[in-house]
C-alpha positions as CSV (number, residue, x, y, z in Angstrom):
1,X,55.2,-48.4,-27.7
2,X,54.4,-50.5,-30.8
3,X,51.7,-53.1,-30.3
4,X,54.2,-55.9,-31.3
5,X,56.5,-54.9,-28.5
6,X,53.9,-54.9,-25.7
7,X,54.5,-57.5,-23.0
8,X,52.6,-60.9,-23.3
9,X,49.5,-61.0,-21.1
10,X,47.0,-63.7,-20.4
11,X,43.8,-63.5,-22.2
12,X,40.6,-63.5,-20.2
13,X,39.8,-66.9,-21.5
14,X,43.2,-68.4,-20.5
15,X,43.0,-66.8,-17.1
16,X,39.5,-68.2,-16.7
17,X,40.7,-71.6,-17.7
18,X,43.6,-71.4,-15.2
19,X,41.3,-71.0,-12.2
20,X,38.4,-73.1,-13.5
21,X,39.9,-76.5,-12.7
22,X,40.6,-75.8,-9.0
23,X,37.1,-74.3,-8.6
24,X,35.7,-77.4,-10.1
25,X,37.8,-79.7,-7.9
26,X,36.7,-77.9,-4.8
27,X,33.0,-78.0,-5.8
28,X,33.4,-81.9,-6.3
29,X,35.3,-82.2,-2.9
30,X,32.7,-80.2,-1.1
31,X,29.8,-82.1,-2.7
32,X,31.4,-85.5,-2.0
33,X,32.1,-84.5,1.7
34,X,28.5,-83.3,2.1
35,X,27.1,-86.7,0.8
36,X,29.6,-88.6,2.9
37,X,28.5,-86.7,6.0
38,X,24.8,-87.5,5.1
39,X,25.5,-91.1,4.6
40,X,27.5,-91.3,7.9
41,X,24.7,-89.7,9.7
42,X,22.3,-92.2,8.1
43,X,24.6,-95.1,9.0
44,X,24.5,-98.7,7.7
45,X,21.1,-99.3,9.3
46,X,20.7,-102.6,7.3
47,X,24.1,-104.0,8.1
48,X,24.3,-106.0,4.9
49,X,21.0,-107.8,5.8
50,X,20.4,-109.3,2.4
51,X,24.0,-110.3,1.9
52,X,23.9,-112.2,5.2
53,X,20.8,-114.1,4.1
54,X,22.8,-115.1,0.9
55,X,25.7,-116.2,2.9
56,X,23.7,-118.0,5.5
57,X,21.8,-119.8,2.8
58,X,25.1,-120.8,1.1
59,X,26.5,-122.2,4.3
60,X,23.3,-124.1,5.0
61,X,23.5,-125.5,1.6
62,X,27.2,-126.4,2.0
63,X,26.3,-128.4,5.1
64,X,24.2,-130.7,3.0
65,X,20.8,-129.1,3.5
66,X,18.4,-128.3,0.6
67,X,19.1,-124.9,-0.7
68,X,15.6,-123.6,-0.9
69,X,14.5,-124.9,2.5
70,X,16.6,-122.2,4.1
71,X,14.5,-119.5,5.9
72,X,15.2,-116.6,8.2
73,X,12.6,-114.9,10.4
74,X,11.9,-111.2,9.7
75,X,10.0,-109.0,12.1
76,X,8.1,-107.2,9.3
77,X,7.6,-109.8,6.6
78,X,7.7,-113.1,8.4
79,X,10.0,-115.8,6.9
80,X,12.4,-114.9,4.2
81,X,14.0,-117.4,1.9
82,X,16.8,-117.7,-0.7
83,X,14.9,-116.8,-3.9
84,X,17.4,-116.6,-6.6
85,X,17.8,-119.1,-9.5
86,X,20.2,-121.9,-9.2
87,X,22.7,-120.2,-11.5
88,X,23.1,-117.3,-9.0
89,X,23.6,-120.0,-6.3
90,X,26.6,-121.3,-8.4
91,X,28.0,-117.8,-8.5
92,X,27.5,-117.2,-4.7
93,X,28.7,-120.6,-3.5
94,X,32.4,-119.7,-3.3
95,X,31.6,-116.9,-0.8
96,X,30.4,-119.5,1.8
97,X,34.0,-120.0,2.8
98,X,34.7,-116.3,3.4
99,X,33.8,-114.2,6.4
100,X,30.9,-111.8,6.4
101,X,33.3,-108.9,6.6
102,X,35.4,-109.9,3.6
103,X,32.4,-110.6,1.5
104,X,30.7,-107.3,2.5
105,X,34.0,-105.5,1.6
106,X,34.1,-107.3,-1.8
107,X,30.3,-106.4,-2.5
108,X,30.7,-102.8,-1.4
109,X,33.7,-102.0,-3.4
110,X,32.2,-103.9,-6.4
111,X,29.0,-101.8,-6.1
112,X,30.8,-98.5,-5.9
113,X,33.0,-99.4,-8.9
114,X,29.9,-100.3,-10.8
115,X,28.2,-97.0,-9.8
116,X,31.3,-95.0,-10.9
117,X,31.7,-96.9,-14.2
118,X,28.0,-96.7,-15.2
119,X,27.8,-93.0,-14.2
120,X,30.9,-92.2,-16.3
121,X,29.2,-94.0,-19.3
122,X,26.0,-92.1,-18.9
123,X,27.5,-88.6,-18.7
124,X,30.2,-89.1,-21.4
125,X,28.0,-88.3,-24.3
126,X,26.7,-85.2,-22.7
127,X,30.3,-84.0,-21.7
128,X,31.4,-84.4,-25.3
129,X,28.4,-82.6,-26.8
130,X,28.9,-79.7,-24.5
131,X,32.6,-79.5,-24.6
132,X,32.9,-80.2,-20.8
133,X,35.5,-82.5,-19.1
134,X,34.0,-85.9,-18.4
135,X,35.6,-86.0,-15.0
136,X,33.8,-82.8,-14.0
137,X,30.3,-84.1,-14.9
138,X,31.1,-87.6,-13.5
139,X,32.5,-85.9,-10.2
140,X,29.2,-84.1,-9.7
141,X,26.9,-87.1,-10.6
142,X,28.6,-89.9,-8.7
143,X,28.0,-88.5,-5.2
144,X,24.4,-87.6,-6.0
145,X,23.8,-91.2,-7.5
146,X,25.3,-92.6,-4.3
147,X,23.0,-90.5,-2.1
148,X,19.7,-91.7,-3.4
149,X,17.8,-94.5,-1.7
150,X,17.8,-97.2,-4.5
151,X,21.7,-97.1,-4.6
152,X,22.4,-96.6,-0.9
153,X,20.0,-99.5,-0.2
154,X,22.0,-101.6,-2.7
155,X,25.2,-100.8,-0.8
156,X,23.9,-101.2,2.7
157,X,21.8,-104.3,2.0
158,X,24.7,-106.0,0.1
159,X,22.6,-106.5,-3.1
160,X,23.9,-107.6,-6.4
161,X,21.7,-105.2,-8.6
162,X,24.6,-103.1,-9.9
163,X,26.2,-106.2,-11.5
164,X,22.9,-106.6,-13.5
165,X,23.0,-102.9,-14.5
166,X,26.5,-103.1,-15.7
167,X,25.6,-106.2,-17.8
168,X,22.6,-104.5,-19.4
169,X,24.1,-101.1,-20.1
170,X,27.4,-102.7,-21.4
171,X,25.5,-105.0,-23.6
172,X,23.5,-102.7,-25.8
173,X,24.6,-99.2,-24.9
174,X,28.3,-98.9,-24.2
175,X,30.6,-101.9,-24.6
176,X,29.2,-104.1,-27.4
177,X,29.4,-102.6,-30.9
178,X,25.9,-102.3,-32.6
179,X,25.3,-105.3,-34.8
180,X,27.8,-107.4,-32.9
181,X,27.2,-111.1,-32.7
182,X,27.7,-110.8,-28.9
183,X,24.8,-108.2,-28.5
184,X,22.3,-109.7,-26.1
185,X,24.7,-111.8,-24.1
186,X,24.7,-109.4,-21.2
187,X,21.0,-109.2,-21.0
188,X,20.8,-113.0,-21.2
189,X,23.2,-113.6,-18.3
190,X,21.5,-110.8,-16.2
191,X,18.2,-112.6,-16.7
192,X,19.7,-116.0,-15.6
193,X,21.0,-114.4,-12.5
194,X,17.8,-112.5,-11.5
195,X,14.6,-112.8,-13.5
196,X,13.9,-109.1,-13.3
197,X,16.0,-108.2,-16.3
198,X,14.0,-110.5,-18.6
199,X,11.9,-107.5,-19.6
200,X,14.9,-106.3,-21.7
201,X,14.5,-109.4,-23.9
202,X,10.9,-108.3,-24.6
203,X,12.4,-104.8,-25.3
204,X,14.7,-106.4,-28.0
205,X,11.7,-108.0,-29.6
206,X,9.6,-104.9,-29.7
207,X,12.4,-102.9,-31.2
208,X,12.8,-105.7,-33.8
209,X,16.3,-106.7,-32.9
210,X,15.6,-110.4,-33.5
211,X,19.2,-111.6,-33.5
212,X,20.0,-109.8,-30.1
213,X,16.8,-111.2,-28.6
214,X,17.7,-114.7,-29.8
215,X,21.3,-114.3,-28.4
216,X,19.8,-113.2,-25.1
217,X,17.5,-116.2,-24.9
218,X,20.4,-118.6,-25.8
219,X,22.7,-117.0,-23.2
220,X,19.9,-117.2,-20.5
221,X,19.1,-120.7,-21.4
222,X,22.8,-121.7,-21.6
223,X,23.4,-120.4,-18.1
224,X,20.3,-122.0,-16.8
225,X,21.1,-125.4,-18.3
226,X,24.6,-125.2,-16.9
227,X,23.2,-124.8,-13.5
228,X,20.7,-127.6,-14.1
229,X,23.7,-129.8,-15.1
230,X,25.4,-129.2,-11.9
231,X,22.5,-128.7,-9.6
232,X,19.6,-130.9,-11.0
233,X,17.6,-131.3,-7.9
234,X,17.8,-127.5,-6.9
235,X,17.0,-126.5,-10.6
236,X,13.9,-128.8,-10.7
237,X,12.6,-127.5,-7.4
238,X,13.1,-123.8,-8.4
239,X,11.6,-123.8,-11.8
240,X,8.6,-126.1,-10.8
241,X,7.8,-124.8,-7.3
242,X,9.7,-121.8,-5.9
243,X,9.5,-119.6,-8.9
244,X,5.7,-119.3,-8.4
245,X,5.8,-118.6,-4.6
246,X,5.9,-114.8,-4.5
247,X,5.2,-115.0,-0.7
248,X,8.8,-116.2,-0.3
249,X,10.2,-112.8,-1.0
250,X,7.9,-110.9,1.5
251,X,4.6,-109.2,1.9
252,X,3.3,-107.4,-1.3
253,X,1.6,-104.6,0.7
254,X,4.8,-103.7,2.6
255,X,5.8,-100.1,1.8
256,X,9.1,-101.2,0.4
257,X,7.3,-102.9,-2.5
258,X,7.1,-100.1,-5.0
259,X,5.2,-101.9,-7.6
260,X,1.6,-101.6,-8.9
261,X,0.7,-104.7,-6.9
262,X,2.3,-103.1,-3.8
263,X,0.2,-100.0,-4.4
264,X,-3.0,-101.9,-4.8
265,X,-2.1,-104.1,-1.7
266,X,-1.7,-100.9,0.4
267,X,-5.0,-99.5,-0.6
268,X,-7.0,-102.6,0.4
269,X,-4.9,-104.1,3.2
270,X,-5.4,-106.4,5.2
271,X,-7.3,-107.8,2.2
272,X,-5.5,-109.0,-1.0
273,X,-5.9,-106.8,-4.0
274,X,-7.9,-107.9,-7.1
275,X,-5.8,-109.9,-9.4
276,X,-7.9,-108.9,-12.4
277,X,-7.3,-105.2,-11.7
278,X,-3.6,-105.8,-11.3
279,X,-3.5,-107.7,-14.5
280,X,-5.3,-104.9,-16.4
281,X,-3.0,-102.3,-15.1
282,X,0.0,-104.5,-16.0
283,X,-1.2,-104.8,-19.5
284,X,-1.8,-101.1,-20.0
285,X,1.5,-99.9,-18.4
286,X,3.6,-102.6,-20.2
287,X,1.9,-101.9,-23.5
288,X,2.3,-98.2,-23.3
289,X,5.8,-98.2,-21.8
290,X,7.2,-100.6,-24.4
291,X,5.5,-98.6,-27.2
292,X,7.3,-95.4,-26.0
293,X,10.6,-97.4,-25.7
294,X,10.3,-98.5,-29.3
295,X,9.5,-94.9,-30.3
296,X,12.7,-93.8,-28.5
297,X,14.8,-96.4,-30.4
298,X,13.4,-95.3,-33.7
299,X,14.3,-91.7,-32.8
300,X,17.8,-92.8,-32.0
301,X,17.7,-92.5,-28.2
302,X,18.7,-96.0,-27.0
303,X,19.2,-94.7,-23.5
304,X,15.7,-93.6,-23.3
305,X,14.3,-96.9,-24.6
306,X,16.3,-98.8,-22.0
307,X,15.2,-96.4,-19.3
308,X,11.6,-96.7,-20.1
309,X,11.8,-100.5,-20.2
310,X,13.5,-100.5,-16.7
311,X,10.6,-98.3,-15.4
312,X,8.0,-100.6,-16.9
313,X,9.8,-103.6,-15.2
314,X,9.6,-101.8,-11.8
315,X,6.0,-101.2,-12.2
316,X,4.7,-104.5,-13.4
317,X,6.8,-106.9,-11.3
318,X,4.8,-108.4,-8.4
319,X,7.6,-107.4,-6.0
320,X,9.8,-104.2,-6.6
321,X,12.1,-103.2,-3.7
322,X,13.7,-99.7,-3.7
323,X,17.2,-101.2,-4.6
324,X,15.5,-102.6,-7.9
325,X,14.8,-99.2,-9.5
326,X,18.2,-98.0,-10.5
327,X,16.5,-96.8,-13.7
328,X,15.7,-93.6,-12.0
329,X,19.3,-92.6,-12.4
330,X,19.4,-92.5,-16.3
331,X,16.0,-91.0,-16.2
332,X,17.3,-88.0,-14.2
333,X,20.3,-87.7,-16.6
334,X,17.9,-87.8,-19.6
335,X,15.6,-85.1,-18.0
336,X,18.5,-82.8,-17.3
337,X,20.1,-83.3,-20.8
338,X,16.9,-82.6,-22.5
339,X,16.1,-79.6,-20.4
340,X,19.4,-78.0,-21.0
341,X,19.5,-78.6,-24.7
342,X,18.8,-75.8,-27.2
343,X,15.9,-76.9,-29.5
344,X,17.0,-77.2,-33.1
345,X,16.0,-74.2,-35.2
346,X,15.3,-71.9,-32.2
347,X,17.7,-69.3,-33.3
348,X,16.4,-69.1,-36.8
349,X,12.8,-68.9,-35.4
350,X,13.7,-65.8,-33.5
351,X,14.7,-64.0,-36.7
352,X,12.6,-62.0,-39.0
353,X,13.0,-62.6,-42.7
354,X,15.0,-59.5,-43.2
355,X,17.5,-60.8,-40.5
356,X,16.6,-58.6,-37.6
357,X,16.4,-60.1,-34.2
358,X,12.9,-60.4,-32.8
359,X,14.1,-61.8,-29.3
360,X,13.5,-58.3,-27.9
361,X,9.9,-58.3,-28.9
362,X,7.6,-60.0,-26.4
363,X,6.3,-63.2,-27.9
364,X,4.4,-65.1,-25.1
365,X,3.3,-67.8,-27.5
366,X,6.5,-68.1,-29.6
367,X,9.0,-70.9,-29.8
368,X,11.3,-69.4,-27.1
369,X,8.4,-69.2,-24.6
370,X,7.2,-72.7,-25.3
371,X,10.9,-73.9,-24.9
372,X,11.1,-72.1,-21.6
373,X,8.0,-73.7,-20.4
374,X,9.1,-77.2,-21.4
375,X,12.5,-76.6,-19.7
376,X,10.9,-75.5,-16.6
377,X,8.6,-78.6,-16.6
378,X,11.5,-81.0,-17.1
379,X,13.7,-79.4,-14.4
380,X,10.6,-79.5,-12.1
381,X,10.1,-83.2,-12.8
382,X,13.9,-83.9,-12.2
383,X,14.0,-82.0,-8.9
384,X,10.8,-83.6,-7.7
385,X,12.1,-87.1,-8.6
386,X,15.5,-86.6,-7.1
387,X,13.9,-85.2,-3.9
388,X,11.7,-88.3,-3.6
389,X,14.7,-90.6,-4.2
390,X,16.7,-89.0,-1.5
391,X,13.9,-89.0,1.0
392,X,13.0,-92.6,0.0
393,X,10.1,-94.8,0.9
394,X,11.6,-96.9,3.8
395,X,14.7,-94.9,4.9
396,X,13.3,-92.1,7.1
397,X,9.8,-93.5,8.0
398,X,9.0,-96.5,10.1
399,X,5.7,-97.8,8.6
400,X,5.3,-100.5,11.4
401,X,4.5,-104.1,11.1
402,X,0.8,-104.2,10.6
403,X,-1.2,-104.6,7.5
404,X,-2.8,-101.1,7.4
405,X,-4.7,-99.6,4.4
406,X,-3.7,-96.2,3.0
407,X,-6.6,-94.0,3.8
408,X,-5.3,-90.4,3.4
409,X,-3.7,-88.5,0.5
410,X,-0.4,-87.6,2.2
411,X,0.2,-91.3,3.4
412,X,-0.7,-92.5,-0.1
413,X,1.9,-90.1,-1.6
414,X,4.6,-91.1,0.9
415,X,4.0,-94.9,0.6
416,X,3.9,-94.9,-3.2
417,X,6.6,-92.3,-4.1
418,X,8.4,-94.6,-6.6
419,X,5.3,-96.0,-8.1
420,X,3.8,-92.5,-8.8
421,X,7.3,-91.2,-10.0
422,X,7.8,-94.1,-12.4
423,X,4.3,-93.7,-13.8
424,X,4.9,-90.0,-14.2
425,X,8.3,-90.6,-16.0
426,X,6.6,-93.3,-18.2
427,X,4.5,-90.4,-19.7
428,X,6.9,-87.5,-19.5
429,X,10.4,-88.8,-20.0
430,X,11.7,-87.0,-23.0
431,X,12.9,-88.7,-26.1
432,X,15.9,-86.9,-27.6
433,X,15.4,-86.6,-31.3
434,X,19.1,-86.7,-32.2
435,X,21.2,-89.8,-31.7
436,X,23.2,-89.8,-28.6
437,X,27.0,-90.0,-29.1
438,X,28.7,-93.2,-28.0
439,X,31.2,-92.8,-25.2
440,X,33.6,-95.3,-26.9
């Protein structure tokens, strides 16, 4: 039979494509079910503890009491207070009229939507570069992001951290075009809500984006002045008194405090750590981390720059709870992306001048071998970091209530998992030498 009369058959590629989507869907469904089962087993052990403090403080305030006089006893850390700036109080005040259940639902849905949106933003450039469906990579990543302690603590405590992450990522990485007059507004608003993001204004300065830094300062000042106009007494008290009282947010030596000050406090508890040693460590970590962030931006890797800055903030802040360190998420994505990339020029390096392939010849010190070692190292760091984040520092071990020094290596590791991981990533996080594509 002539070839042109042969019956039409599917090519192997077409057949593979026909079955690939159902397989991918089944993998995502299976992974999501496994994560959901793990979270169901873990349960909502915090029962929106932080959110209830917000709401109780708002109702106390609505009844005519001074906002920053509100306190709530805690079995581990003593008295806990409302510690946010007055601008945040303005945003939270409407929730005083809602029940705890309605508010918890709003916060949970909002956090999950923010996790999905930011994860899609982060994986889209990788999906485009590798020719993979965006839904496939996002479907794999979202359940794993929800599983780790920083994000599950955000959900179960009822925290507002993902709002800040959306503002920061949208500002300079995904939503606002580069060079826009609006660049910096998101970082400024995030700083007015919670002072932690203020480090990103410093990041704008060290990367010489003077206009965006100025816009951030103006946005933060504008929101703060708006709150001062509406709440003059509360604003005066916060900025002159409460801002400097770190004991209002809990004990610095508590295991949940994953900052350099927390690590030092756990080494010397029940004594207080040396303020001089802490300041020296802060200066070294901030200087080195922000220098690397500037290097990343010059190389065209904005995400690495932002991630390094977020890790610096986690390390140098006096108090860094697990739900503050979302920045491990983009760090993991950067590690995996860099590990799976083929280094530029590797194919050419494996060929002799006459065009023959030298890959079959053992070259233990050649580019392929070095690339393999680097890939294995990046994957090992990613796997170790992810395992630490799933296990967490406060989820599965009850560290008790007493101020006890860390006096053995295993306890030191377990009580400082995030501090050590952040320090390791500050040194080892790869900077991708080609500009990452925008998801827009």
